[in-house]
Every structure is written in structure tokens, then in C-alpha cells.
VOMI-364695 format. One record per residue (C-alpha): residue number from 1; x, y, z. Coordinates in steps of 0.02 Angstrom, whole numbers, plus 50000, padded with zeros to 5 digits. Layout:
// VOMI-364695
NUM / X / Y / Z;
...
This chain:
// VOMI-364695
1 / 55539 / 55177 / 52819;
2 / 55689 / 55095 / 52910;
3 / 55797 / 55250 / 52856;
4 / 55674 / 55365 / 52934;
5 / 55666 / 55269 / 53094;
6 / 55855 / 55261 / 53102;
7 / 55864 / 55450 / 53074;
8 / 55734 / 55481 / 53215;
9 / 55836 / 55372 / 53337;
10 / 55998 / 55463 / 53286;
11 / 55915 / 55627 / 53319;
12 / 55853 / 55568 / 53494;
13 / 56030 / 55510 / 53543;
14 / 56109 / 55671 / 53477;
15 / 55982 / 55771 / 53581;
16 / 56032 / 55669 / 53737;
17 / 56218 / 55691 / 53701;
18 / 56242 / 55502 / 53678;
19 / 56342 / 55436 / 53533;
20 / 56282 / 55278 / 53449;
21 / 56411 / 55142 / 53434;
22 / 56441 / 54992 / 53316;
23 / 56397 / 54838 / 53408;
24 / 56526 / 54700 / 53373;
25 / 56486 / 54609 / 53531;
26 / 56315 / 54525 / 53492;
27 / 56172 / 54541 / 53617;
28 / 56243 / 54631 / 53766;
29 / 56147 / 54722 / 53905;
30 / 56295 / 54850 / 53903;
31 / 56256 / 54902 / 53729;
32 / 56062 / 54903 / 53747;
33 / 56028 / 54716 / 53739;
34 / 55964 / 54681 / 53568;
35 / 55866 / 54759 / 53421;
36 / 55687 / 54694 / 53442;
37 / 55611 / 54599 / 53295;
38 / 55456 / 54670 / 53215;
39 / 55354 / 54524 / 53294;
40 / 55410 / 54568 / 53465;
41 / 55380 / 54753 / 53434;
42 / 55201 / 54706 / 53377;
43 / 55167 / 54601 / 53535;
44 / 55232 / 54740 / 53649;
45 / 55126 / 54868 / 53563;
46 / 54971 / 54758 / 53584;
47 / 55012 / 54719 / 53765;
48 / 55035 / 54909 / 53801;
49 / 54851 / 54936 / 53776;
50 / 54808 / 54851 / 53942;
51 / 54852 / 54845 / 54128;
52 / 54875 / 54671 / 54208;
53 / 54921 / 54607 / 54378;
54 / 55109 / 54591 / 54352;
55 / 55137 / 54452 / 54479;
56 / 55009 / 54348 / 54386;
57 / 55091 / 54384 / 54218;
58 / 55262 / 54340 / 54289;
59 / 55198 / 54169 / 54360;
60 / 55107 / 54128 / 54192;
61 / 55255 / 54175 / 54084;
62 / 55377 / 54077 / 54192;
63 / 55263 / 53930 / 54186;
64 / 55258 / 53939 / 53997;
65 / 55449 / 53951 / 53980;
66 / 55469 / 53810 / 54106;
67 / 55354 / 53699 / 54011;
68 / 55445 / 53737 / 53847;
69 / 55615 / 53698 / 53929;
70 / 55541 / 53547 / 54016;
71 / 55603 / 53610 / 54182;
72 / 55535 / 53629 / 54360;
73 / 55519 / 53820 / 54351;
74 / 55575 / 53979 / 54265;
75 / 55577 / 54160 / 54308;
76 / 55580 / 54299 / 54172;
77 / 55696 / 54447 / 54203;
78 / 55721 / 54610 / 54120;
79 / 55905 / 54578 / 54088;
80 / 56064 / 54488 / 54129;
81 / 56106 / 54587 / 54285;
82 / 55930 / 54552 / 54354;
83 / 55945 / 54372 / 54312;
84 / 56117 / 54360 / 54400;
85 / 56047 / 54452 / 54557;
86 / 55892 / 54344 / 54566;
87 / 55990 / 54185 / 54535;
88 / 56112 / 54230 / 54681;
89 / 55959 / 54269 / 54792;
90 / 55884 / 54106 / 54751;
91 / 56050 / 54020 / 54795;
92 / 56053 / 54112 / 54962;
93 / 55867 / 54077 / 54998;
94 / 55881 / 53890 / 54948;
95 / 55717 / 53801 / 54988;
96 / 55654 / 53941 / 55107;
97 / 55513 / 54028 / 55004;
98 / 55440 / 54120 / 55153;
99 / 55400 / 54299 / 55108;
100 / 55401 / 54272 / 54922;
101 / 55249 / 54332 / 54821;
């Protein structure tokens, strides 16, 4: 099964004209982030069956992460670049939350 999935992915990248690379850098956004575990793929597949209010989902997910980390707040981002941009924006905004969702 894994060999078949790998062949399908290779065909996709070949069709796009993109050459797969050997990742010797670990999890890096530049190289596609990470290969998702079967558990994550399963949860994503189940979540993909529904529509939800994304602002509410962001708040709830952030609260769960904050609770796990025992910190005041957390915000889930889609990658490193987004985390850096949002972190910089938070530093600029400081305690002024006016206009935030």
C-alpha cells in the first residue's frame, strides 16, 4: 500500500514538473513541513466531512493548547512563516486588542 501511495505521489510531482528531494533537514516548511502520521490523516479526513465556524475552532483549539502548555493563551498557525508574522503583529499591537476577532 505504501509503495502504491508513493508511486501516486511521484506521478503527481512529475506531472507538475516538480522534483521530489531527500529531506535531510527534519521538519521544515521549505520542504513541505512534515509527513503526516496516520492518526493525523484520520482526524483530518473525519474533520473534512463538516463545515464549522473557523473563528470558534481557532479559539477552542488555542485554549486546548494553552491549557496543555499551562500558559495564558495560544494561537494555532498553518506554518512557521504565519507564526512569525502573527508573533510580530502581536508584539506591535501589544495589549491593544481593538479590532481583533
